[in-house]
BAFI-3210 file (N, C-alpha, C; in Angstrom, 3 decimals, decimal comma, padded with zeros to 6 digits):
// residues 309
n [1|2|3|4|5|6|7|8|9|10|11|12|13|14|15|16|17|18|19|20|21|22|23|24|25|26|27|28|29|30|31|32|33|34|35|36|37|38|39|40|41|42|43|44|45|46|47|48|49|50|51|52|53|54|55|56|57|58|59|60|61|62|63|64|65|66|67|68|69|70|71|72|73|74|75|76|77|78|79|80|81|82|83|84|85|86|87|88|89|90|91|92|93|94|95|96|97|98|99|100|101|102|103|104|105|106|107|108|109|110|111|112|113|114|115|116|117|118|119|120|121|122|123|124|125|126|127|128|129|130|131|132|133|134|135|136|137|138|139|140|141|142|143|144|145|146|147|148|149|150|151|152|153|154|155|156|157|158|159|160|161|162|163|164|165|166|167|168|169|170|171|172|173|174|175|176|177|178|179|180|181|182|183|184|185|186|187|188|189|190|191|192|193|194|195|196|197|198|199|200|201|202|203|204|205|206|207|208|209|210|211|212|213|214|215|216|217|218|219|220|221|222|223|224|225|226|227|228|229|230|231|232|233|234|235|236|237|238|239|240|241|242|243|244|245|246|247|248|249|250|251|252|253|254|255|256|257|258|259|260|261|262|263|264|265|266|267|268|269|270|271|272|273|274|275|276|277|278|279|280|281|282|283|284|285|286|287|288|289|290|291|292|293|294|295|296|297|298|299|300|301|302|303|304|305|306|307|308|309]
n.u [093,686|092,239|092,453|091,731|091,764|091,872|089,538|089,408|093,208|096,508|098,694|097,499|095,915|097,952|100,150|100,658|101,097|103,367|105,359|105,247|106,184|108,766|109,451|109,337|110,899|113,206|113,552|113,326|115,385|117,843|120,174|121,984|119,026|117,950|116,216|114,281|114,378|112,580|110,801|108,075|106,393|108,476|110,631|111,056|109,973|111,609|114,208|113,746|113,840|116,165|117,883|117,566|118,941|117,702|119,078|118,893|118,053|118,406|119,140|119,082|121,422|123,067|122,622|123,563|124,596|121,905|120,900|118,286|115,807|113,691|110,831|109,411|106,212|105,372|105,430|107,022|108,837|108,657|110,830|112,746|111,836|113,037|115,518|116,195|115,429|118,029|120,011|119,576|118,320|116,624|113,534|111,095|107,855|106,617|104,620|101,677|098,576|096,435|097,726|099,350|096,431|096,129|098,641|097,941|095,499|096,213|098,215|096,194|094,551|096,413|097,027|095,038|095,563|095,572|097,099|098,356|097,206|098,783|097,255|099,076|101,601|104,596|107,645|107,190|107,520|105,292|103,584|106,168|106,585|104,206|104,034|106,415|105,427|104,019|104,176|103,426|102,861|103,140|101,424|102,195|100,406|099,918|098,963|096,439|097,749|099,123|097,575|096,685|098,999|099,491|099,913|098,427|095,533|092,172|090,683|092,108|093,081|092,479|093,279|093,098|094,633|094,839|097,019|097,641|097,175|096,149|094,207|090,903|089,427|091,378|092,003|089,421|088,959|090,838|090,492|087,958|088,927|090,339|088,617|087,170|089,116|089,297|086,710|085,987|087,575|088,461|088,348|089,114|087,236|087,049|087,600|090,585|091,488|092,813|091,194|091,817|093,096|090,896|089,299|090,808|090,802|088,498|088,053|089,510|088,500|086,316|087,101|088,620|086,381|086,064|088,056|090,962|093,102|095,017|097,308|099,418|100,735|103,395|105,394|107,427|107,913|105,942|103,204|099,986|100,323|100,821|098,521|096,681|097,296|096,694|093,850|092,546|093,886|092,355|089,898|089,876|091,452|094,213|097,161|099,277|102,081|103,970|107,100|107,381|107,153|109,419|109,270|107,305|106,037|105,761|104,845|102,625|100,366|099,233|096,637|095,056|092,271|091,205|092,688|093,311|094,629|095,888|097,060|099,235|098,815|101,098|102,162|103,526|101,566|102,795|103,914|102,096|101,286|103,134|103,555|101,148|101,663|103,385|101,910|100,600|102,462|102,961|100,556|097,927|094,788|093,227|092,814|091,156|089,427|087,612|084,936|084,632|085,121|085,922|088,446|088,503|090,042|092,293|095,171|096,470|099,612|102,734|102,952|104,972|105,641|103,508|103,524|105,870|104,810]
n.v [121,010|119,091|118,264|115,301|114,176|111,150|109,492|107,575|107,939|107,498|107,254|104,435|103,269|101,087|101,694|104,290|103,618|101,981|103,613|105,714|104,229|103,382|105,775|107,028|104,987|106,157|108,481|107,717|105,724|106,953|107,069|104,606|102,868|099,551|098,377|095,675|094,305|097,077|099,481|100,439|099,704|102,306|104,383|107,222|107,203|105,693|106,745|109,047|108,256|106,975|108,858|109,861|108,349|105,635|102,344|099,876|096,497|093,463|091,122|089,061|088,787|090,485|092,517|094,071|092,524|092,802|094,932|098,065|097,060|097,385|095,166|095,354|096,603|094,416|091,897|089,043|086,095|083,057|082,302|084,108|085,811|084,098|084,019|086,761|086,786|084,948|086,839|088,406|090,817|093,923|093,985|095,768|095,729|096,547|095,425|095,279|095,178|093,892|092,045|090,384|089,410|087,529|086,033|084,644|083,205|081,444|079,815|078,528|077,509|075,659|073,929|072,753|070,864|071,022|071,693|074,513|077,173|079,721|082,375|084,487|087,211|085,267|085,698|088,177|089,898|090,283|087,793|086,125|086,057|085,215|082,444|081,498|081,844|079,350|076,240|073,587|072,043|074,502|075,955|078,587|080,545|082,154|082,413|080,655|078,553|077,641|076,955|074,871|073,312|072,347|069,721|068,256|065,874|066,031|065,418|066,105|067,770|070,996|074,163|078,217|081,391|084,577|087,303|090,535|092,967|092,353|092,511|092,512|091,494|089,522|087,848|086,858|085,069|083,606|082,155|081,203|079,304|077,413|076,772|074,727|073,229|072,019|071,083|070,600|072,787|075,155|078,841|082,241|083,586|086,623|088,119|088,702|090,906|093,832|096,594|099,139|098,655|097,653|100,079|101,976|100,325|101,023|103,672|104,194|102,964|103,939|106,625|106,179|105,883|108,669|109,901|110,603|109,299|107,526|108,500|106,824|107,333|105,859|103,461|101,385|099,059|098,280|096,588|097,156|099,460|099,105|096,993|099,410|100,411|098,713|098,122|100,846|100,063|098,022|098,829|100,166|102,503|104,293|103,735|105,187|104,080|106,051|106,951|109,477|112,930|113,372|111,004|111,595|112,387|114,113|113,478|111,686|113,001|114,172|115,068|114,499|115,367|115,415|114,444|111,592|111,254|108,933|107,496|104,773|102,872|103,311|105,356|109,134|112,163|114,342|113,425|113,015|115,581|117,206|116,170|116,833|119,442|119,172|118,625|120,860|122,628|121,575|122,268|121,677|123,112|122,890|121,261|119,378|117,364|114,333|113,844|111,271|108,159|108,935|107,500|106,193|104,585|103,657|102,284|100,741|101,678|099,483|098,731|099,783|101,745|103,380|103,775|105,541|107,683]
n.w [076,853|079,400|083,169|084,964|088,172|089,766|092,538|095,008|095,706|095,392|098,696|100,933|103,889|104,867|103,589|104,723|107,568|107,563|106,613|108,505|110,530|109,980|110,095|112,651|113,992|113,039|115,013|117,027|117,517|115,983|113,347|112,293|110,901|110,029|107,127|105,912|102,818|100,354|102,168|100,998|097,388|096,359|094,525|095,516|097,997|099,224|098,790|100,132|102,942|102,941|103,161|105,728|107,421|106,970|106,401|103,212|103,084|101,656|102,560|105,499|106,713|106,225|108,257|110,990|114,030|116,767|115,742|115,154|113,160|110,519|109,077|106,339|104,598|103,249|104,553|105,527|105,621|107,667|107,836|107,926|110,130|111,816|111,492|111,627|114,436|115,578|114,961|116,948|116,298|117,047|116,396|114,156|113,195|110,163|108,847|106,553|107,827|106,693|104,754|106,894|108,178|105,420|106,035|108,002|107,540|105,513|106,952|109,044|107,170|106,377|108,466|109,045|107,132|104,597|101,041|099,870|097,698|096,639|095,098|092,927|091,961|091,221|093,127|094,208|096,758|098,912|098,420|098,450|101,051|102,075|101,398|102,839|105,190|105,767|106,726|105,714|102,236|099,473|096,756|093,998|091,708|088,845|086,464|084,267|082,779|084,603|086,802|085,497|085,683|088,064|090,547|091,916|092,808|091,736|093,546|095,869|099,246|099,077|099,124|099,150|098,886|098,396|096,669|097,589|096,320|093,949|090,495|090,521|088,123|086,788|089,107|089,473|087,446|087,959|090,587|089,583|087,610|089,484|091,065|089,445|088,451|090,891|093,032|095,549|096,418|099,039|099,932|100,419|098,336|096,315|099,162|100,074|098,695|098,704|100,530|099,787|097,135|095,427|096,027|094,381|091,786|091,021|090,700|088,876|086,554|086,584|085,768|083,299|081,586|081,031|079,663|077,324|077,593|080,329|083,055|085,006|088,093|089,638|091,188|088,965|089,984|091,410|092,188|092,341|091,140|088,485|087,934|088,247|085,855|083,887|084,425|083,297|080,961|079,798|079,720|077,010|076,767|076,219|078,354|080,740|082,784|085,008|087,062|087,978|087,077|085,284|083,622|081,558|078,532|075,613|073,025|074,251|074,217|071,883|070,090|072,446|074,209|077,076|079,790|082,192|085,800|087,728|090,693|092,322|095,550|097,119|096,402|097,101|097,527|096,577|094,312|092,290|092,259|090,909|088,615|087,549|087,271|085,420|083,485|082,958|081,839|079,443|078,020|079,438|080,684|082,866|086,020|087,932|090,548|090,524|092,215|094,602|096,960|099,603|101,952|105,317|106,640|109,278|110,261|113,555|114,896|115,579|119,161|120,662|119,631|119,863|122,393|122,979|121,432]
ca.u [093,385|092,210|093,341|091,123|092,133|090,759|089,707|090,930|094,129|097,494|098,340|096,569|096,210|098,972|101,827|101,016|101,420|104,439|106,495|105,278|106,813|110,197|110,052|109,163|112,051|114,614|113,196|113,451|116,366|118,723|120,457|121,090|117,917|117,841|114,991|114,345|113,477|112,029|109,174|106,926|107,323|108,327|111,592|111,168|109,795|112,698|114,967|113,725|114,322|117,687|118,505|117,466|119,695|117,754|119,066|118,147|118,950|117,919|119,584|119,082|122,933|124,010|122,277|124,935|123,965|121,222|120,939|117,314|115,105|112,105|110,059|108,451|104,863|104,638|105,476|108,097|108,396|109,104|112,584|113,442|111,603|113,447|116,776|116,358|116,045|119,154|121,221|119,165|117,514|115,275|112,568|109,618|107,274|105,673|103,570|100,172|097,712|095,626|098,954|099,411|095,427|096,522|099,179|097,026|094,735|097,093|098,513|095,132|093,971|097,921|097,243|093,909|095,698|094,983|097,863|097,863|097,652|098,510|097,340|099,738|103,045|106,147|109,017|106,738|107,864|104,325|103,963|107,122|106,331|102,922|104,519|107,008|104,966|103,217|105,006|103,192|102,940|102,264|102,243|101,831|099,987|099,463|098,182|095,743|098,342|100,130|096,656|096,365|100,270|098,958|100,067|097,627|094,823|091,229|089,653|092,903|092,095|093,804|092,652|093,883|094,369|095,419|097,672|096,022|096,950|095,658|093,371|089,689|088,775|092,281|091,765|087,704|089,264|092,143|089,891|087,211|089,567|090,835|087,249|086,628|089,715|089,277|085,545|086,202|088,803|088,232|089,411|088,448|086,851|088,159|088,036|091,624|092,292|092,525|089,925|092,174|093,248|089,455|088,333|091,391|090,375|086,979|087,973|090,195|087,506|085,706|087,881|088,889|085,240|085,729|089,465|091,648|094,517|095,328|098,367|099,233|101,849|103,861|106,966|107,196|107,810|104,879|101,986|098,931|100,529|100,868|097,045|095,898|097,451|095,660|092,810|092,845|094,050|091,015|088,617|090,008|092,032|095,672|097,046|100,708|102,834|105,366|107,558|107,282|107,075|110,200|109,096|105,808|106,556|104,763|104,301|101,488|099,518|098,972|095,207|094,344|091,944|090,834|093,584|093,022|095,823|095,850|097,948|099,325|098,863|102,438|103,092|103,099|100,893|103,537|104,421|100,839|100,836|104,254|102,819|099,950|102,363|104,368|100,802|100,435|103,417|102,919|098,991|096,589|094,204|092,687|093,245|089,889|089,781|086,551|084,069|084,912|085,128|086,556|088,798|088,810|090,874|093,822|095,717|097,273|101,106|102,947|102,451|106,041|105,740|102,364|104,264|106,507|104,049]
ca.v [119,880|119,104|116,907|114,900|113,345|110,036|109,511|107,518|107,430|107,477|106,182|103,500|102,911|100,335|102,317|105,195|102,928|101,386|104,643|106,446|103,422|103,633|107,627|107,127|104,267|106,413|109,428|107,139|105,066|107,450|106,141|103,812|101,992|098,850|097,929|094,698|095,123|098,391|099,619|100,164|099,863|103,425|104,845|108,499|106,970|104,905|107,521|110,007|107,385|106,591|110,353|110,030|107,400|103,966|101,491|098,737|095,422|092,372|089,751|089,576|088,578|091,806|093,325|093,922|091,748|093,668|096,403|098,140|096,349|097,104|094,207|096,009|096,357|093,216|090,345|088,385|084,747|082,635|082,010|085,900|086,188|083,110|084,557|088,478|086,268|084,824|087,679|089,029|092,582|094,771|094,243|096,500|094,851|097,323|094,528|095,590|094,372|093,243|091,113|089,471|088,502|086,368|084,862|083,923|082,777|080,278|078,799|077,781|076,362|074,313|073,117|071,338|069,364|071,180|072,454|075,847|077,827|081,268|083,206|086,162|087,142|084,870|086,623|089,682|090,075|089,784|086,302|085,193|086,035|084,317|081,403|081,027|081,546|078,245|075,173|072,550|072,299|075,710|076,425|080,149|080,485|083,833|082,055|079,535|077,529|077,586|076,202|073,300|072,261|071,914|068,461|067,847|065,094|066,714|065,475|066,795|068,940|072,333|075,755|078,929|082,744|085,221|088,258|091,701|093,918|091,522|093,070|092,067|090,606|088,478|087,155|086,271|084,190|082,401|081,882|080,278|078,105|076,637|076,191|074,010|071,885|071,382|071,184|070,773|074,129|076,098|079,690|083,213|084,497|088,293|089,133|089,003|091,885|094,835|097,795|100,472|098,233|097,588|101,309|102,806|100,090|101,330|104,705|104,591|102,543|105,285|107,691|105,647|106,165|109,851|110,509|110,035|109,136|107,774|108,108|105,952|107,685|105,213|102,735|100,098|097,124|098,193|095,491|097,704|100,385|097,852|096,894|100,428|100,535|097,337|097,943|101,335|099,629|097,106|100,064|100,633|103,716|104,377|103,981|104,764|104,327|106,987|107,262|110,971|114,068|113,550|110,167|112,120|112,292|115,192|112,677|111,113|114,058|114,426|114,775|114,280|116,553|114,725|113,436|111,056|110,728|108,388|106,994|103,809|103,079|103,863|106,945|110,186|113,030|115,283|113,416|113,296|117,062|117,584|115,325|117,877|120,583|119,177|118,901|122,827|122,860|121,188|123,053|121,440|124,213|122,816|120,233|119,049|116,322|113,988|113,098|109,586|107,798|109,088|106,956|106,815|103,368|103,746|100,999|101,157|101,323|098,568|098,801|099,857|103,026|104,169|104,313|106,497|108,638]
ca.w [077,348|080,980|083,704|085,851|088,881|090,167|093,980|095,751|094,979|096,475|099,893|101,715|105,352|105,404|102,963|105,617|108,568|107,213|106,135|110,063|111,742|109,767|110,483|114,169|114,747|112,989|115,194|118,506|117,706|115,485|112,285|111,073|111,099|108,725|106,470|105,298|101,798|099,945|103,041|100,415|096,430|095,473|095,032|095,912|099,716|099,961|098,527|101,434|104,482|103,102|103,549|107,054|107,926|106,568|105,350|102,918|102,518|100,837|103,476|106,540|107,215|106,343|109,068|111,876|115,355|117,418|115,140|114,861|112,042|110,116|108,102|104,902|104,252|102,023|105,320|105,581|105,979|109,639|107,967|107,942|111,222|112,811|111,208|112,885|116,122|115,655|114,888|117,898|116,047|117,557|114,862|114,305|112,065|109,117|107,716|106,514|108,720|105,658|104,386|107,825|107,627|104,474|106,691|109,440|106,787|105,396|108,420|109,138|106,298|106,282|110,351|108,729|106,610|103,182|100,156|099,825|096,645|096,686|093,766|092,974|091,281|092,177|093,368|094,475|098,282|099,691|097,797|098,894|102,327|102,482|100,956|103,943|106,604|106,254|107,217|104,317|100,498|099,086|095,183|093,547|090,607|088,407|085,265|084,083|082,667|085,962|087,420|084,889|085,486|089,518|090,488|093,181|092,085|091,758|094,836|097,053|099,858|098,330|100,017|098,560|099,466|097,125|097,171|098,208|094,874|092,388|089,857|090,636|087,459|087,161|090,169|089,515|086,533|088,283|091,298|089,253|087,041|090,770|091,382|088,395|088,397|092,160|093,198|096,537|097,108|099,960|099,972|100,749|097,256|096,195|100,189|100,093|098,053|099,607|100,244|098,534|095,605|095,170|095,536|093,308|090,505|090,642|090,394|087,451|085,958|086,305|085,163|081,840|080,517|080,689|079,414|075,948|078,051|081,740|083,419|086,542|088,535|090,641|090,358|087,981|090,720|092,404|091,655|092,659|090,496|087,359|087,752|087,681|084,163|083,187|084,317|082,683|079,333|079,633|078,998|076,133|076,818|076,217|080,008|080,674|084,016|085,312|088,110|088,733|086,181|084,095|082,136|080,733|077,236|075,218|072,100|074,104|074,374|070,599|069,869|073,837|075,203|078,545|080,678|084,000|086,566|089,561|091,588|093,146|096,904|097,466|095,675|097,713|096,685|095,953|092,881|091,628|091,661|089,795|087,423|086,819|087,070|084,011|082,460|083,266|081,059|078,436|077,704|080,307|081,222|084,686|087,032|088,838|091,119|090,647|093,190|094,858|098,052|100,941|102,641|106,340|107,530|109,780|111,062|114,807|114,960|116,783|120,813|121,636|118,729|120,550|123,778|122,371|120,572]
c.u [092,974|092,469|092,110|091,630|091,401|090,852|089,064|092,178|095,319|097,522|097,701|097,241|097,736|100,454|102,026|101,676|102,986|105,896|106,194|106,239|108,517|110,782|110,109|110,529|113,158|114,473|113,741|114,993|117,950|119,163|121,440|119,984|118,123|116,379|115,234|113,263|113,009|110,833|107,999|107,394|107,314|109,813|112,169|110,554|111,485|113,956|115,049|114,056|115,835|118,712|118,808|118,589|119,193|118,635|118,930|118,601|117,944|118,563|119,850|120,846|123,474|123,796|123,426|124,125|123,570|121,115|119,015|116,729|114,079|111,936|109,097|107,068|104,071|105,312|107,155|107,865|109,039|110,755|113,021|112,934|112,769|115,216|116,986|116,747|117,148|120,130|120,710|118,800|116,649|114,354|111,382|108,830|106,343|104,549|102,333|099,122|096,691|096,474|098,904|097,893|095,573|097,411|098,735|096,295|095,152|097,590|097,364|094,656|095,346|097,881|096,140|094,410|095,663|096,700|097,606|098,407|097,550|098,427|097,871|100,864|104,172|106,871|108,569|107,053|106,641|103,757|104,535|106,722|105,224|103,398|105,440|106,888|104,333|104,357|104,547|103,538|102,311|102,912|101,699|101,558|099,642|099,003|097,386|096,666|099,438|099,053|096,495|097,747|100,082|099,484|099,192|096,325|093,549|090,607|090,729|091,958|093,347|092,870|093,831|093,424|095,276|096,005|096,892|096,324|096,706|094,694|092,173|089,467|089,989|092,250|090,140|088,502|089,848|091,452|088,857|087,399|089,959|089,557|086,784|087,509|089,360|087,659|085,548|086,780|087,770|089,130|088,629|087,470|087,719|088,081|089,846|092,279|092,033|091,659|090,395|092,715|092,094|089,042|089,836|091,211|089,118|086,807|088,715|089,367|086,627|086,183|088,090|087,812|085,421|087,178|089,648|092,894|094,583|096,833|098,398|099,930|102,280|104,990|106,554|107,203|106,558|103,365|101,074|098,936|100,207|099,168|096,727|095,994|096,638|094,323|092,004|092,451|092,620|089,724|088,780|091,043|093,554|096,132|098,976|101,094|103,999|105,687|107,255|107,185|107,971|110,021|107,855|106,574|105,292|103,970|103,172|100,236|098,861|097,620|094,579|093,676|091,716|091,989|093,206|094,589|094,924|096,811|098,090|098,928|099,952|103,299|102,532|102,264|101,405|103,891|103,298|100,645|102,064|103,943|101,631|100,681|103,058|103,208|100,492|101,334|103,527|101,123|098,257|095,825|093,621|093,102|091,970|090,083|087,883|085,698|084,640|084,778|086,386|087,240|089,413|089,279|092,151|093,992|096,612|099,020|101,344|103,086|103,904|106,153|104,510|102,858|104,784|105,872|103,331]
c.v [120,235|117,832|116,913|114,007|112,272|110,048|108,424|107,285|107,965|106,487|105,471|103,271|101,841|100,935|103,505|104,533|102,663|102,611|105,598|105,710|103,527|105,138|107,622|106,282|105,385|107,751|108,820|106,614|105,882|106,379|105,426|102,876|100,844|098,310|096,653|094,782|096,904|098,353|099,879|100,153|101,323|104,071|106,350|108,329|106,530|105,503|108,730|109,603|107,364|107,878|110,562|109,307|105,834|103,289|100,091|098,179|094,546|090,858|090,291|089,549|089,608|093,042|093,197|093,382|093,134|095,050|096,810|097,881|096,442|096,502|095,313|095,763|095,127|091,895|089,730|086,858|084,146|082,152|082,979|086,098|085,379|083,954|085,834|087,888|085,800|085,839|088,873|090,698|092,841|094,905|094,931|096,221|095,882|096,268|094,894|094,551|093,439|091,503|090,097|088,825|087,254|085,137|083,918|082,488|081,025|079,182|078,149|076,621|074,579|073,568|072,160|070,600|069,488|071,825|073,029|076,439|079,005|081,931|084,666|085,806|086,356|085,452|087,815|089,136|089,888|088,469|085,486|084,936|085,172|082,938|080,526|081,458|080,423|076,964|074,113|073,050|073,466|075,804|077,913|079,900|081,956|083,469|080,879|078,854|076,871|076,584|074,886|072,387|071,707|070,524|067,593|067,381|066,232|066,887|065,429|067,533|069,874|073,687|076,995|080,102|083,489|086,716|089,410|092,613|093,129|092,534|092,453|090,800|089,571|087,605|086,334|084,945|083,071|081,632|080,673|079,185|077,226|076,133|074,856|073,140|071,172|071,410|071,444|072,284|074,685|077,408|081,074|084,286|085,400|089,026|089,540|090,285|093,029|095,840|098,823|099,764|098,207|099,089|102,249|102,254|100,718|102,640|105,042|104,075|103,254|106,358|107,650|106,353|107,972|110,815|109,956|109,328|108,887|107,706|108,078|106,401|106,277|104,129|101,508|098,462|097,261|097,365|096,215|098,961|099,631|097,812|098,061|100,445|099,792|097,685|099,132|100,758|098,936|097,964|100,508|102,092|103,564|104,466|103,864|105,033|105,038|106,993|108,441|111,614|113,684|112,573|110,857|112,723|113,480|114,417|111,893|111,647|114,582|114,040|114,251|115,094|116,031|113,925|112,946|110,886|110,017|107,861|105,641|104,245|103,458|104,846|108,053|111,053|114,132|114,972|113,384|114,876|117,791|116,972|116,711|119,287|120,571|118,838|119,645|122,857|122,794|121,314|122,421|122,827|124,150|121,151|120,258|117,651|115,740|113,799|111,314|109,269|108,253|108,291|107,155|105,770|103,862|102,551|101,604|100,635|100,046|099,446|099,763|101,792|104,063|104,902|105,673|107,919|109,371]
c.w [079,221|081,488|084,852|086,710|089,572|091,892|094,172|094,748|095,528|097,811|100,330|103,314|105,575|104,568|104,204|107,115|108,170|106,999|107,796|110,805|111,134|110,235|112,048|114,672|114,275|114,077|116,952|118,873|116,856|114,564|112,738|112,060|109,484|108,299|105,881|104,082|101,624|101,165|102,234|098,678|095,929|096,311|095,722|097,253|099,849|099,867|099,859|102,592|104,517|103,256|104,812|107,695|107,687|105,826|105,059|102,340|102,159|101,630|104,736|107,417|107,201|107,124|110,525|113,407|116,046|117,130|115,267|113,554|111,889|109,109|107,213|105,108|103,633|102,564|104,628|105,781|106,965|108,961|108,029|109,791|112,219|112,652|112,003|114,440|116,700|115,790|116,094|117,633|116,529|116,243|115,459|113,138|111,728|108,319|107,701|106,899|107,837|104,927|105,920|108,167|106,699|105,258|107,704|108,509|106,155|105,968|108,602|108,810|105,990|107,218|109,932|108,000|105,082|102,550|099,769|098,533|097,098|095,403|093,955|091,725|091,940|091,886|093,641|096,151|099,030|099,333|098,659|100,656|102,720|102,044|102,235|105,148|106,617|105,800|105,710|103,114|100,070|097,614|094,533|092,382|090,080|087,113|085,211|083,479|083,609|086,897|086,776|085,319|087,178|089,658|091,611|092,293|092,142|093,235|096,351|097,748|099,733|099,141|099,153|099,472|098,400|097,660|097,075|097,367|093,770|091,663|089,848|089,390|086,855|087,941|090,240|088,874|086,978|089,555|090,712|088,380|088,214|091,045|090,552|088,279|090,621|092,865|094,909|097,455|097,883|100,040|100,199|099,525|097,144|097,564|100,514|099,538|098,949|099,570|099,653|097,406|094,931|094,513|094,280|091,506|090,139|089,923|088,985|086,581|085,325|085,280|083,679|081,159|080,117|079,919|077,796|076,553|079,915|082,450|084,803|087,111|089,902|090,313|090,144|088,598|091,292|091,656|091,324|091,415|088,752|087,034|087,381|086,328|083,277|083,184|083,548|081,170|078,702|079,120|077,943|075,563|076,981|077,650|080,160|082,374|084,111|086,746|089,289|086,935|084,807|083,322|081,452|079,602|076,300|074,029|072,576|074,456|073,034|070,675|071,624|073,958|076,449|079,143|082,160|084,375|088,084|089,571|092,327|094,410|097,741|096,883|096,675|096,656|095,912|094,546|091,756|091,297|091,322|088,895|086,760|086,724|085,934|082,950|081,941|081,922|079,842|077,562|078,159|081,064|082,204|084,610|087,781|089,286|091,054|091,914|093,311|096,259|098,768|101,981|104,297|107,410|107,938|110,185|112,074|114,416|115,864|118,089|121,315|121,056|119,684|121,923|123,448|121,936|121,409]
res [m|d|v|l|l|a|q|p|r|g|f|c|a|g|v|s|r|a|i|e|i|a|e|r|a|l|e|m|h|g|a|p|v|y|v|f|h|e|i|v|h|n|g|h|v|v|g|d|l|a|s|r|g|a|i|f|v|e|d|i|a|a|i|p|v|g|a|v|t|v|f|s|a|h|g|v|s|t|a|v|v|e|a|a|r|a|r|q|l|r|v|i|d|a|t|c|p|l|v|t|k|v|h|l|q|a|q|r|y|s|q|r|g|y|t|i|v|v|v|g|h|e|g|h|e|e|v|e|g|t|r|g|s|v|q|g|p|v|h|v|v|g|t|l|e|q|i|r|a|l|p|m|a|p|d|a|a|v|a|y|v|t|q|t|t|l|s|l|e|d|t|r|e|l|i|e|a|l|e|e|r|y|p|d|i|v|g|p|g|l|d|d|i|c|y|a|t|l|n|r|q|r|a|v|r|q|l|a|k|r|v|d|l|v|i|v|v|g|a|h|n|s|s|n|s|n|r|l|q|e|v|a|a|d|q|g|v|p|a|r|l|v|e|d|e|t|e|l|q|a|v|w|l|e|g|v|r|d|i|g|v|t|a|g|a|s|t|p|e|y|l|v|q|n|v|c|e|r|l|r|a|l|g|a|r|t|v|r|e|l|p|g|l|a|e|t|v|r|f|r|l|p|e|a|l|q|r|i|a]
***
């Protein structure tokens, strides 16, 4: 067997920034530093930070008054911001700037009188943060059936935004359905899908044309990792999502000559290399990285952390 690595893969700028924020908060303030939600959707990253003194919570009320608190990369609702202020928490916001852009976009539409539709997966932290950042009416849709069930009249003032980690094809289909139902709807098109999500989906689409099996390294609760698995499968190639090398199964490799490996945007590179080492142990001869787009995007740290740096 031969292994081909997709490029780009793994950490995006928003994830790198969020992890660096949590690490610097621990360096500056010492343990414990509280983190609202998983900083990014990867259990290995969360476990590493927890071993250094980060405490992950799902309820602002569980954080002691005045404690140093990091908001995760997925963004939070206005209610969470207000609850943190009421507890006098020292907040460091690690929300990805691309998610913040979606929040501001939805708020502007709402202030102009539009009913907001968020295209995304209900219950996902990013979607709930976007929904909760808008004061007016908001609906979340992730299927054509949910679009058909929307209560607004066809001539209503409707605007949409999208979750940043969706697949291009699925999002396009849902936007077209919204435009068909609401001819005057306004929105960003596909521009809300983040650059890193698009780049990784394009890379795995090309990878799938050259291999018999695609392995996506990423957390099972990671939206963008799940989308990578779906994109590969849509090319007619078996695709497996694994958190790390321990989830690889030898039976998957029977009859396989070429294996493609990629990783979600919240997956550290060492997990990819561990998967490759396990594949070598299972009979892979070579591991080769395909040519691809080199990402140069970097996001600035919050001002307080820049001063310390």
